[in-house]
C-alpha positions in Angstrom: 14.9 -18.8 14.3 11.7 -19.9 15.5 8.6 -17.6 16.2 5.3 -18.6 17.3 2.4 -16.7 16.0 -1.4 -17.5 17.0 -3.8 -17.3 14.4 -7.6 -17.3 14.3 -9.1 -20.5 13.5 -10.4 -18.7 10.2 -6.8 -17.5 9.1 -5.4 -20.7 10.1 -7.8 -22.5 7.5 -7.0 -20.0 4.9 -3.2 -20.7 5.4 -3.6 -24.4 5.4 -5.9 -24.0 2.2 -3.3 -22.1 0.5 -0.3 -24.3 1.4 -2.3 -27.2 0.2 -3.2 -25.7 -3.1 0.3 -25.0 -3.6 1.5 -28.1 -2.7 3.8 -26.4 -0.1 4.6 -26.8 3.6 2.2 -24.4 5.8 5.3 -22.8 7.4 7.2 -22.2 3.9 4.0 -20.7 2.7 3.5 -18.4 5.9 7.2 -17.3 5.4 6.9 -16.6 2.1 3.7 -14.4 2.7 5.5 -12.5 5.5 8.4 -11.8 3.3 6.3 -10.6 0.3 4.4 -8.2 2.6 7.1 -6.6 4.3 9.0 -6.2 1.1 5.9 -4.4 -0.4 5.5 -2.5 2.9 9.4 -1.3 2.4 8.8 -0.4 -0.9 5.4 1.5 -0.4 7.3 3.5 2.5 10.2 4.4 0.2 8.1 5.5 -2.6 5.9 7.4 -0.2 9.1 9.3 1.0 10.1 9.8 -2.6 6.7 11.3 -3.2 6.8 13.5 -0.4 10.3 14.7 -1.2 9.2 15.2 -4.8 6.4 17.7 -3.7 8.6 19.5 -1.2 11.2 19.9 -3.9 8.5 21.2 -6.5 7.0 23.7 -3.8 10.6 24.9 -3.3 11.2 25.5 -7.0 7.7 27.4 -7.3 5.8 24.3 -9.1 2.8 24.4 -7.2 -1.0 25.7 -7.7 -3.6 27.1 -5.3 -6.0 25.0 -3.7 -8.8 27.1 -5.7 -6.8 25.9 -8.9 -7.0 22.3 -8.0 -10.6 22.3 -6.9 -11.5 23.9 -10.0 -9.7 21.4 -12.1 -10.8 18.4 -10.2 -14.6 19.7 -10.6 -14.0 20.2 -14.4 -12.3 17.0 -14.6 -15.2 14.9 -12.6 -17.8 17.2 -13.8 -18.9 18.2 -10.3 -21.1 21.1 -9.6 -19.6 24.3 -7.7 -21.9 23.5 -5.0 -20.4 19.8 -4.6 
């Protein structure tokens, strides 16, 4: 499959430099970079959904604290004054 992507001259230069440093074809490096970012984005989405679900499950199970408790804990942990 062939896709045409227009890059700014600066981005193209960075990509070409990276390919040269790795001794790889620029198309190969571009494909590898795209695959890496797409995989990372997918994993990040999965982790975000899992985190949200855990929060909802905790809330349903009564495992939560008030906003006041949270702010007091954060103020104590980070040595913030009550006025901050």
